[in-house]
C-alpha positions as CSV (number, residue, x, y, z in Angstrom):
1,M,-24.4,-37.6,-10.7
2,W,-21.1,-36.0,-11.5
3,R,-21.3,-33.5,-14.4
4,V,-18.8,-33.9,-17.4
5,L,-18.0,-31.3,-20.1
6,I,-16.1,-32.3,-23.3
7,A,-14.0,-29.7,-25.0
8,D,-12.6,-30.8,-28.4
9,D,-12.6,-29.1,-31.8
10,E,-13.2,-32.5,-33.7
11,P,-16.9,-33.6,-33.8
12,K,-15.8,-37.2,-34.3
13,I,-13.7,-37.2,-31.1
14,R,-16.6,-35.6,-29.1
15,R,-19.1,-38.2,-30.4
16,G,-16.7,-41.0,-29.6
17,L,-15.9,-39.8,-26.1
18,R,-19.7,-39.5,-25.4
19,S,-20.7,-42.8,-26.9
20,F,-18.1,-45.5,-26.2
21,I,-18.3,-45.1,-22.5
22,D,-21.2,-45.9,-20.3
23,W,-20.9,-42.8,-18.1
24,R,-23.6,-43.9,-15.7
25,E,-21.3,-46.8,-14.7
26,F,-19.1,-44.1,-13.0
27,D,-22.1,-42.1,-11.7
28,M,-21.4,-39.4,-14.4
29,E,-23.2,-37.7,-17.2
30,V,-22.0,-35.6,-20.1
31,V,-23.9,-32.3,-19.7
32,D,-22.5,-30.5,-22.7
33,E,-19.8,-30.2,-25.4
34,A,-17.7,-27.3,-26.7
35,E,-15.9,-27.1,-30.1
36,D,-13.4,-24.3,-29.1
37,G,-11.7,-23.0,-25.9
38,R,-13.7,-19.8,-25.6
39,M,-17.0,-21.7,-25.8
40,A,-15.8,-24.3,-23.4
41,L,-14.9,-21.6,-20.8
42,E,-18.3,-20.0,-21.1
43,K,-20.1,-23.3,-20.7
44,A,-17.9,-24.3,-17.8
45,L,-18.6,-21.1,-15.9
46,A,-22.4,-21.6,-16.5
47,L,-22.6,-25.4,-15.8
48,E,-19.8,-25.7,-13.2
49,P,-18.8,-29.3,-14.2
50,D,-17.1,-31.7,-11.9
51,V,-14.9,-33.1,-14.7
52,M,-13.6,-31.6,-18.0
53,L,-12.0,-33.5,-20.9
54,V,-9.8,-30.9,-22.6
55,D,-8.1,-31.0,-26.0
56,I,-4.8,-29.0,-26.2
57,C,-5.2,-27.6,-29.7
58,M,-8.5,-25.7,-30.1
59,P,-9.3,-22.4,-31.9
60,F,-9.8,-19.0,-30.1
61,M,-8.3,-20.4,-26.9
62,N,-6.1,-23.4,-26.6
63,G,-6.4,-26.1,-23.9
64,I,-3.6,-24.7,-21.7
65,E,-5.2,-21.2,-21.6
66,L,-8.6,-22.8,-20.9
67,M,-7.2,-24.8,-18.0
68,E,-5.6,-21.7,-16.5
69,N,-9.0,-19.9,-16.5
70,I,-10.8,-23.0,-15.2
71,R,-8.2,-23.3,-12.3
72,K,-9.0,-19.7,-11.2
73,A,-12.8,-20.0,-11.5
74,L,-13.4,-23.7,-10.7
75,P,-10.4,-24.9,-8.6
76,D,-12.1,-28.2,-7.7
77,C,-12.9,-29.2,-11.3
78,I,-11.0,-32.4,-12.4
79,L,-9.2,-31.7,-15.7
80,I,-8.3,-34.6,-18.0
81,V,-6.1,-33.6,-21.0
82,I,-6.6,-35.4,-24.3
83,S,-4.1,-34.5,-27.0
84,G,-2.7,-35.8,-30.3
85,H,0.6,-34.0,-29.7
86,D,3.1,-36.1,-27.9
87,E,5.2,-33.2,-26.7
88,F,6.9,-32.8,-23.4
89,D,6.1,-29.1,-23.1
90,Y,2.4,-29.7,-23.2
91,A,2.6,-32.4,-20.6
92,R,4.7,-30.2,-18.3
93,Q,2.2,-27.3,-18.5
94,A,-0.6,-29.8,-17.9
95,V,1.1,-31.0,-14.7
96,R,1.7,-27.4,-13.6
97,L,-2.1,-26.8,-13.9
98,Q,-2.8,-29.9,-11.9
99,A,-4.2,-32.0,-14.7
100,F,-5.6,-35.3,-13.3
101,D,-4.3,-37.3,-16.3
102,F,-2.7,-36.8,-19.8
103,L,-4.1,-39.1,-22.5
104,L,-2.8,-39.2,-26.1
105,K,-5.1,-39.7,-29.1
106,P,-6.4,-42.0,-30.1
107,V,-7.7,-42.9,-26.7
108,T,-8.9,-46.5,-26.2
109,S,-12.0,-47.4,-24.3
110,E,-9.9,-49.3,-21.7
111,Q,-7.7,-46.2,-21.1
112,M,-10.7,-44.0,-20.6
113,R,-12.3,-46.5,-18.3
114,Q,-9.2,-46.8,-16.1
115,T,-8.9,-43.0,-15.9
116,L,-12.6,-42.5,-15.1
117,E,-12.4,-45.2,-12.4
118,K,-9.6,-43.2,-10.7
119,V,-11.6,-39.9,-11.2
120,S,-14.7,-41.5,-9.7
121,Q,-12.7,-42.6,-6.6
122,S,-11.2,-39.1,-6.3
123,L,-14.6,-37.5,-6.5
124,R,-16.1,-39.8,-3.9
125,A,-13.1,-39.1,-1.6
126,N,-13.5,-35.3,-2.1
127,A,-17.2,-35.5,-1.4
128,C,-16.6,-37.4,1.8
129,R,-13.9,-34.9,2.8
130,N,-16.2,-31.9,1.9
131,Q,-19.0,-33.5,3.8
132,Y,-16.8,-33.9,6.9
133,L,-15.5,-30.3,6.5
134,Q,-19.0,-29.0,6.3
135,W,-20.0,-31.0,9.4
136,A,-16.9,-29.7,11.2
137,R,-17.7,-26.2,10.2
138,Q,-21.3,-26.6,11.5
139,Q,-20.0,-27.9,14.8
140,F,-17.5,-25.1,15.0
141,D,-20.1,-22.4,14.3
142,R,-22.5,-24.1,16.8
143,N,-19.9,-24.0,19.5
144,L,-18.3,-20.7,18.6
145,P,-20.0,-18.7,21.4
146,Y,-18.7,-21.2,24.0
147,L,-15.2,-21.3,22.5
148,R,-15.1,-17.5,22.7
149,E,-16.3,-17.4,26.3
150,N,-13.7,-20.0,27.4
151,F,-11.0,-18.1,25.6
152,F,-12.0,-14.8,27.2
153,R,-12.0,-16.4,30.7
154,D,-8.5,-17.6,30.1
155,W,-7.4,-14.2,28.8
156,I,-8.8,-12.1,31.7
157,G,-7.6,-14.8,34.1
158,N,-4.0,-14.0,32.9
159,R,-3.5,-17.6,31.6
160,L,-2.6,-16.4,28.0
161,S,0.2,-14.3,26.7
162,W,-0.7,-11.5,24.2
163,P,0.7,-13.5,21.2
164,E,-1.5,-16.5,22.3
165,A,-4.5,-14.2,22.8
166,R,-4.0,-12.6,19.4
167,E,-3.8,-16.0,17.8
168,H,-7.1,-17.0,19.5
169,L,-8.8,-13.8,18.4
170,E,-7.9,-14.5,14.8
171,F,-9.0,-18.2,15.0
172,L,-12.3,-17.3,16.7
173,Q,-13.0,-14.5,14.2
174,M,-13.1,-11.8,16.9
175,S,-12.1,-8.2,16.6
176,V,-11.3,-6.2,19.7
177,P,-13.1,-2.8,19.7
178,A,-10.9,0.2,18.8
179,A,-11.7,1.9,22.1
180,P,-12.5,-1.1,24.4
181,G,-14.3,-0.9,27.7
182,L,-14.6,-3.6,30.3
183,V,-17.7,-3.9,32.4
184,V,-18.4,-6.3,35.3
185,I,-22.0,-6.7,36.5
186,K,-23.2,-8.3,39.6
187,T,-26.9,-9.0,40.3
188,I,-28.1,-8.3,43.8
189,E,-30.9,-10.9,44.0
190,R,-33.6,-9.4,46.1
191,M,-35.1,-12.9,46.4
192,N,-31.9,-13.9,48.3
193,L,-32.1,-10.9,50.6
194,D,-35.5,-12.3,51.7
195,G,-34.1,-15.8,52.0
196,L,-36.1,-16.9,49.0
197,G,-35.4,-18.4,45.6
198,S,-34.3,-21.8,44.4
199,E,-31.3,-22.5,42.3
200,R,-33.5,-22.9,39.2
201,E,-35.0,-19.4,39.9
202,R,-31.5,-18.0,40.2
203,H,-30.5,-19.6,36.9
204,I,-33.5,-18.1,35.2
205,L,-32.7,-14.7,36.7
206,R,-29.1,-14.9,35.4
207,L,-30.4,-15.7,31.9
208,A,-32.9,-12.8,32.1
209,V,-30.2,-10.3,33.2
210,R,-27.9,-11.6,30.5
211,N,-30.6,-11.2,27.8
212,L,-31.4,-7.7,29.1
213,V,-27.8,-6.6,29.0
214,Q,-27.3,-8.1,25.5
215,S,-30.4,-6.3,24.3
216,A,-29.2,-3.0,25.8
217,L,-25.8,-3.3,24.1
218,A,-27.1,-4.4,20.7
219,G,-26.0,-1.1,19.1
220,S,-22.6,-1.1,20.7
221,E,-21.0,-4.1,18.9
222,P,-18.5,-5.6,18.7
223,F,-18.7,-6.9,22.3
224,L,-18.3,-10.2,24.1
225,L,-20.5,-11.1,27.0
226,F,-20.2,-14.1,29.4
227,Q,-20.7,-15.3,33.0
228,D,-17.5,-15.6,35.0
229,A,-16.7,-18.0,37.8
230,K,-17.9,-15.5,40.4
231,D,-21.4,-15.4,38.8
232,Q,-20.7,-12.0,37.4
233,L,-21.5,-10.9,33.9
234,V,-18.4,-9.6,32.1
235,V,-18.7,-7.5,28.9
236,L,-16.0,-6.3,26.5
237,M,-17.4,-3.5,24.3
238,S,-16.7,-0.4,22.4
239,T,-16.7,3.0,24.1
240,G,-16.8,4.9,20.8
241,D,-20.2,6.4,21.6
242,R,-19.2,8.5,24.6
243,S,-22.7,9.5,25.6
244,A,-23.8,5.8,25.6
245,W,-20.8,4.7,27.6
246,A,-21.4,7.5,30.2
247,A,-25.0,6.5,30.5
248,L,-24.4,2.8,30.6
249,P,-24.9,2.2,34.4
250,E,-28.0,4.3,34.4
251,T,-29.4,2.5,31.3
252,L,-28.7,-1.0,32.6
253,Q,-29.8,-0.3,36.2
254,G,-33.0,1.4,35.0
255,Q,-34.0,-1.5,32.8
256,A,-33.1,-4.1,35.4
257,E,-35.3,-2.4,38.0
258,Q,-38.2,-1.7,35.5
259,V,-38.2,-5.1,33.8
260,L,-36.9,-7.5,36.4
261,G,-37.3,-5.7,39.7
262,Q,-33.6,-6.4,40.4
263,T,-30.6,-4.3,41.4
264,L,-27.3,-4.5,39.5
265,V,-23.8,-3.5,40.8
266,I,-21.9,-2.2,37.8
267,A,-18.1,-1.6,37.7
268,R,-16.4,-0.5,34.4
269,T,-13.2,0.9,33.1
270,E,-11.6,1.8,29.8
271,I,-8.7,-0.3,28.6
272,T,-5.7,1.7,27.4
273,R,-3.6,-1.2,26.2
274,I,-5.5,-4.3,25.5
275,E,-2.3,-6.3,25.1
276,T,-1.2,-5.8,28.7
277,D,-4.0,-4.3,30.8
278,L,-7.0,-6.6,30.4
279,P,-6.3,-9.1,33.3
280,S,-5.4,-6.4,35.8
281,A,-8.4,-4.2,34.8
282,Y,-10.7,-7.2,35.4
283,E,-9.1,-7.9,38.8
284,A,-9.6,-4.3,39.8
285,L,-13.2,-4.3,38.8
286,C,-13.8,-7.5,40.7
287,E,-12.3,-5.9,43.8
288,Q,-14.6,-2.9,43.3
289,I,-17.6,-5.1,43.0
290,S,-16.6,-7.0,46.1
291,R,-16.2,-3.8,48.2
292,T,-19.6,-2.6,47.0
293,T,-21.5,-5.9,47.7
294,G,-20.0,-6.0,51.2
295,L,-22.4,-3.2,52.2
296,T,-25.7,-3.8,54.0
297,P,-28.6,-4.3,51.6
298,A,-30.1,-0.9,52.5
299,V,-27.0,1.0,51.7
300,L,-26.4,-1.0,48.6
301,L,-29.9,-0.4,47.3
302,A,-29.7,3.3,48.1
303,K,-26.5,3.7,46.2
304,Q,-27.9,1.9,43.2
305,Y,-31.0,4.1,43.3
306,I,-28.8,7.2,43.3
307,D,-26.6,5.8,40.6
308,T,-29.7,5.3,38.4
309,H,-31.7,8.5,39.3
310,Y,-28.8,11.0,39.8
311,A,-29.9,13.0,36.7
312,Q,-33.2,14.0,38.4
313,P,-32.5,17.7,39.5
314,D,-34.8,17.4,42.6
315,L,-33.6,14.0,43.8
316,S,-33.7,14.0,47.6
317,L,-32.8,11.7,50.5
318,Q,-36.5,11.3,51.1
319,D,-36.9,9.9,47.6
320,V,-34.1,7.4,48.1
321,A,-35.4,6.4,51.5
322,N,-38.9,5.9,50.2
323,S,-37.6,3.6,47.4
324,I,-36.2,1.1,49.9
325,Q,-38.8,1.7,52.6
326,V,-36.6,3.1,55.4
327,S,-36.6,6.4,57.2
328,P,-34.4,9.2,55.8
329,S,-32.6,9.6,59.2
330,Y,-31.8,5.9,59.4
331,L,-30.6,5.8,55.8
332,S,-28.5,9.0,56.3
333,R,-26.8,7.4,59.3
334,L,-26.1,4.1,57.5
335,L,-24.6,5.9,54.5
336,K,-22.2,7.8,56.7
337,Q,-21.2,4.8,58.7
338,E,-20.6,2.5,55.8
339,T,-19.4,4.8,53.0
340,G,-18.0,7.7,55.0
341,T,-20.1,10.1,52.9
342,S,-23.4,11.9,53.3
343,F,-26.2,11.6,50.8
344,I,-25.3,14.9,49.2
345,E,-21.6,14.1,49.0
346,Y,-22.3,10.7,47.3
347,L,-24.8,12.2,44.9
348,T,-22.3,14.9,43.9
349,Q,-19.6,12.4,43.4
350,V,-21.9,10.3,41.1
351,R,-22.9,13.4,39.1
352,V,-19.4,14.6,38.7
353,R,-18.2,11.1,37.7
354,M,-20.9,11.0,35.0
355,A,-20.0,14.6,33.9
356,V,-16.4,13.7,33.4
357,Q,-17.5,11.0,30.9
358,L,-19.6,13.5,29.0
359,L,-17.0,16.2,29.0
360,N,-14.8,13.9,27.0
361,D,-17.2,14.5,24.1
362,P,-16.1,17.8,22.7
363,A,-19.5,18.2,20.9
364,M,-21.3,18.6,24.2
365,K,-21.5,22.1,25.7
366,I,-20.9,22.5,29.4
367,Y,-24.4,23.6,30.2
368,E,-25.7,20.5,28.3
369,V,-23.5,18.3,30.5
370,A,-24.8,20.1,33.6
371,E,-28.4,19.4,32.6
372,R,-27.6,15.8,31.7
373,V,-26.3,15.0,35.2
374,G,-29.0,16.8,37.2
375,Y,-28.0,20.4,37.6
376,S,-30.4,23.1,36.4
377,S,-27.7,25.8,36.8
378,Q,-24.3,25.7,35.1
379,H,-23.0,27.8,38.1
380,Y,-24.0,25.2,40.7
381,F,-22.6,22.5,38.4
382,S,-19.2,24.2,38.2
383,T,-19.1,24.7,42.0
384,A,-19.9,21.0,42.7
385,F,-17.4,19.9,40.0
386,R,-14.6,22.0,41.6
387,K,-15.5,20.7,45.1
388,V,-14.9,17.1,43.9
389,L,-12.0,17.5,41.5
390,D,-10.4,20.9,42.6
391,M,-10.9,22.3,39.1
392,S,-13.7,23.7,37.0
393,P,-15.3,21.8,34.0
394,V,-13.6,24.2,31.6
395,E,-10.2,23.5,33.2
396,Y,-10.8,19.8,33.0
397,R,-11.7,20.0,29.4
398,K,-8.5,21.9,28.7
399,G,-6.5,19.0,30.1
400,G,-6.6,19.7,33.8
401,Q,-4.7,23.0,33.6
402,K,-6.0,25.4,36.3
403,S,-6.5,29.0,35.4
404,T,-4.4,31.5,37.4
């Protein structure tokens, strides 16, 4: 039932309002009364009535002041003004405060019944509207992940301008990370390499990889993760934790191999200007993935093994060959033919690439970076770094200015 609170300083009026109307006829009940404005406000805040009958002239707080406070605290409460003062100024203020009706004393039973009938209709209409809005909100919340994914597909597909994307971000309650990074992940399904696996098995594998990546990135929110049209997993995430960002490929690849026995191809980049660079960055990463997955399975798996285990100081060609069950000489020849680099050259490139990420963190000392990427000696690390980038780690950290 709808709750009604009567606020009037005259006991006779309160008794009359309570007794000469069958409130149940309008699905209402009088839950309390108040003899002054201050008491009425306290009881209204405690009881949260749906309807209030408010007298204008009351002690401590008049009806207009009471209505101003009620409008702030209970904006949906229906206010019916009952006053013995037939003055235009009171009526005007009541209208300003969105009073439902303005009745002059003495109020007849028929006047009150007519007003309550309109109030009842309004309450039912509001209830239906609120019920619909609640249902609509539930539907929106339920479909929010899909709406976000569809929006992101349109955005990276260059089908939205930045003003349109910004409007979607606000509507979908999304915040772009302060230092965003874009990651594209392709699963190299070993079942496919053997000519095995049904579509159902592939679907299960895609879900498993998605869950694994989502779990690995749980501490790096906010991020968005979805499957694109090329069956690649796309992630927009924060790169604020430089060490975690640098170790991301190794982390994901290691978990994929350990938990799922699968190999991932991971391409990533940092976005300088999210307003303009996102579609082109996505396209570049897709091209990088395409070039990588065009390699023979042996080379692809070898590169992934190196990408995952580069931090092992004693990592050797024999270790990599054993992991994919081919001979070292055969693997060495394939690597040179398909990538143009030897095992040592590729390993050095990977280590230096990871080192560059870590050097961007000023808190890490150079010897710590060297150890993190697989060099037990800072001297050997610096030599390898200079061979790849033509500058030392110290020079790189100073902004690429070579010492003379």
